[in-house]
Structures are given as C-alpha cells and as structure tokens.
C-alpha positions in Angstrom: 0.2 -0.1 -0.4 1.4 4.0 -1.2 -0.4 6.7 0.1 0.6 10.2 -0.9 -0.1 13.4 0.7 -0.3 16.9 0.7 -1.1 20.2 0.1 -3.8 21.2 -3.1 -2.1 21.4 -6.4 1.5 19.4 -5.6 0.6 17.0 -8.3 -0.7 13.8 -6.1 -4.1 13.1 -8.6 -1.0 12.5 -11.5 1.2 10.7 -9.7 -1.1 8.6 -8.1 -2.0 7.7 -11.7 1.2 6.7 -13.1 2.1 5.2 -9.9 -1.2 2.5 -10.3 -0.5 2.3 -13.8 3.3 1.0 -13.7 2.7 -0.6 -10.1 -0.3 -2.3 -11.2 -2.2 -1.3 -8.2 -5.8 0.2 -8.0 -6.3 4.2 -7.2 -7.9 5.7 -4.4 -8.1 9.4 -5.2 -9.9 10.6 -1.1 -8.6 13.8 -1.8 -12.1 13.8 -4.6 -14.4 12.0 -1.9 -14.1 15.4 0.0 -14.5 17.7 -3.2 -17.6 15.1 -4.4 -19.0 15.4 -0.9 -18.6 19.2 -1.2 -20.2 19.1 -4.7 -23.0 17.2 -3.7 -23.9 18.9 -0.5 -24.0 22.2 -2.6 -26.5 20.7 -5.1 -28.6 19.3 -2.4 -28.5 23.1 -1.0 -27.1 21.9 2.3 -24.5 24.9 4.0 -21.0 23.0 4.0 -20.7 25.0 7.4 -23.9 22.5 8.8 -21.5 19.9 9.9 -24.4 17.2 11.6 -26.3 17.4 7.7 -23.0 17.4 5.7 -22.4 14.1 8.0 -25.7 13.0 6.8 -24.9 14.3 2.6 -21.4 12.5 3.3 -23.0 9.1 4.4 -25.1 8.4 1.8 -22.8 9.6 -0.8 -23.1 7.3 -3.9 -19.5 7.6 -5.5 -17.4 5.1 -7.3 -14.2 5.2 -8.9 -15.5 3.0 -12.0 -18.4 3.4 -13.7 -20.7 0.5 -15.1 -18.2 0.3 -18.0 -15.2 -0.2 -15.9 -13.5 3.3 -17.3 -12.0 5.4 -14.5 -12.5 8.9 -13.0 -14.7 10.1 -10.4 -18.8 9.6 -10.2 -21.8 10.3 -8.6 -24.8 8.2 -8.7 -22.9 7.2 -12.3 -22.6 10.7 -13.5 -19.0 11.7 -14.3 -17.6 14.4 -12.1 -14.4 14.8 -12.3 -14.3 18.1 -14.1 -16.8 19.3 -11.6 -14.8 19.0 -9.0 -11.7 20.1 -9.8 -12.6 24.2 -9.7 -11.4 26.6 -7.2 -14.6 26.7 -5.3 -15.0 22.7 -4.9 -11.4 22.8 -3.6 -12.0 25.6 -0.6 -15.7 23.9 0.0 -13.6 20.3 0.5 -11.3 21.8 3.0 -14.5 23.2 4.9 -16.3 20.1 4.9 -13.5 17.9 5.8 -12.7 20.0 8.9 -16.8 17.7 10.2 -16.3 15.0 12.2 -18.9 13.3 11.4 -17.7 14.0 7.6 -14.5 12.4 8.4 -15.7 9.7 10.1 -17.9 8.8 7.1 -15.7 9.1 4.4 -12.6 7.1 6.2 -14.4 4.3 6.6 -15.2 4.4 3.2 -11.8 4.8 2.3 -10.5 1.6 4.5 -13.7 -0.7 3.4 -12.1 0.3 -0.5 -8.2 -0.3 0.5 -9.1 -3.1 3.2 -7.1 -6.0 0.6 -4.5 -3.9 0.2 -2.4 -3.3 -3.4 -3.6 0.4 -3.4 -2.4 3.9 -4.1 -4.2 6.6 -1.7 -4.0 10.0 -2.3 -5.2 12.9 0.1 -4.4 14.7 3.2 -4.3 12.2 6.0 -4.0 8.7 4.7 -0.6 8.4 6.1 -1.6 9.9 9.2 -5.1 8.9 9.3 -6.7 6.8 6.9 -3.6 3.9 7.0 -0.9 4.7 9.7 0.6 1.2 8.7 1.3 1.4 5.1 4.6 0.1 3.7 5.2 3.4 1.9 4.8 7.0 2.8 4.7 9.8 0.4 4.3 13.7 1.3 4.5 15.7 -2.2 4.6 19.5 -1.4 5.3 22.2 -4.3 5.5 26.1 -3.9 2.4 27.7 -3.4 3.2 29.7 -6.9 4.2 26.9 -8.8 0.9 24.5 -7.5 -1.5 28.1 -8.7 0.6 27.8 -12.0 -0.4 24.3 -12.8 -3.9 25.2 -11.2 -4.1 27.6 -14.1 -3.0 25.4 -16.7 -5.7 22.7 -16.3 -8.1 24.8 -16.5 -6.7 26.4 -19.3 -6.9 22.7 -20.9 -10.1 21.9 -20.2 -11.1 24.9 -21.7 -12.7 27.2 -18.9 -11.1 30.7 -17.8 -8.6 30.6 -14.7 -7.5 33.6 -13.0 -3.5 33.4 -11.7 -3.9 35.7 -8.5 -7.1 34.4 -7.7 -6.3 31.0 -7.6 -3.2 31.6 -6.0 -5.5 33.4 -2.7 -7.3 30.3 -2.8 -4.3 28.0 -2.2 -2.8 30.0 0.1 -6.1 30.3 1.6 -6.8 26.2 2.1 -3.2 25.5 3.1 -3.8 27.4 6.4 -7.2 26.0 6.6 -5.9 22.5 6.3 -3.0 22.6 8.4 -4.5 24.4 11.5 -7.8 22.4 11.2 -8.4 20.8 14.7 -9.4 17.6 13.1 -6.4 15.8 11.1 -4.5 18.2 10.4 -2.5 18.4 7.1 1.1 17.4 7.7 3.9 14.9 6.9 3.5 11.7 8.6 6.6 11.1 11.2 7.5 7.7 8.3 7.0 9.4 5.3 9.3 11.1 2.6 8.9 14.6 2.1 9.3 14.9 -1.2 9.6 19.4 -3.1 8.1 18.6 -6.8 8.8 22.9 -7.0 11.9 21.9 -10.1 11.3 18.2 -11.0 9.0 16.8 -14.0 6.4 14.3 -13.5 8.8 11.1 -14.1 11.3 12.0 -11.8 9.0 12.1 -9.0 7.1 8.6 -9.8 10.5 6.8 -10.9 11.3 8.0 -6.7 8.4 6.4 -5.2 8.6 3.7 -7.6 12.1 3.0 -6.4 10.5 3.2 -2.8 8.0 0.6 -3.8 10.5 -1.8 -4.9 12.7 -1.1 -2.2 9.5 -2.9 -0.3 9.5 -6.2 -2.0 
C-alpha cells in the first residue's frame, strides 16, 4: 500500500494515476471524495458549514471511481463529475467540509473499506497519518504555492475554462492555512513519510522516485 499526501495542487493526482498504472495497483483519490461531498451538498442545498447535515451527505454519498463500463473517473450516482469537482470553489468546499468530524468519520470508513485488501495507492491529506498509518510506503508531496497555482491555471485552461492566477494563488494559500490548522486530522507529513518537493521536478522523476520506494519494500 502507498499513501501520497500533500497540499492542494502538488501533483498528487497525476503522480498517483501514473504510479497505479506502472505498479499495477488500484488508485483511490481520497481528496476527490471530499470534493464530491462538497459538490453533492451544494447541489442538495446543504450548507458546507452545517456539520450535522454534512455528515448525512457523506454517509449517503453514492461515489465510485469506476463506471459500469469500467472507465476510471469520479462518479456521483453513476454520473462523471471528474471535472466539476476540480474547480477552485470545490477545492475550498472540500477544505471546509473535511473539517467536520461526521464527514471525516463517514469518508474514512469508506476509504478503509475500499483499501482493506491492499495493493492500492491512496492520495489525499491524511492517508498516511489517519486512514492507513501502517502503509508500507508513505510520501508527502509538496511544491511552492506559486508553482501549484501555475499548474492549476494551466489545468483549467486545458479544459477550456477561465482562470485567474491571482485568485487561484490566494485560494491555494487560504486552503493551505485551513488544512494545516484544522483541529481534526490537520495536513502534515507522517513521521515516517518521505517528503518530496516537486517544484522543480518533472513528472517522471517524481513517479520514478516513488516506484523505487515501492520496489525497495518488495
């Protein structure tokens, strides 16, 4: 089992996808679960700040990472929301709802159920500290806020969406502050995690480094 934690925009999604493909593992995007929870709440008219009602949203979340045809993505009730959850608004929403204990309890239980048989790559913010503290390989992937904002802008532009660098940088810094100071499962590296700064590393270098970590455990 591999856990990849780190702040928003550090490259966890891309790295975990490639690692899962190259290592023959199953990928679980735990961060996407909180984003999907925030999106579901917004669509249902549930305020993100209402911990009790958000717990109900999380417990009833009909979420999967494969559709009926076996395609990978993030699906709510069978509908692909992979793009809808990747907006700056849903990033902030994920940070807010993940601070609620009922939400975390519900989604951590789902994560442990999905990963109980091992052979998985989990990405998120507390996969190595809370969800699977006994994982064989733990990585904390980070990058400068400026580089993460640049990547997010490029990602949005590539998907035909508008993007304002200043607003996105501000949102990233706000989320970093919220994630690292929250009372429940704050963003931090596990004591035995390898910390890797990807600001000046290309994708292959990062994935290669993690593959070496995986192979060293076999």
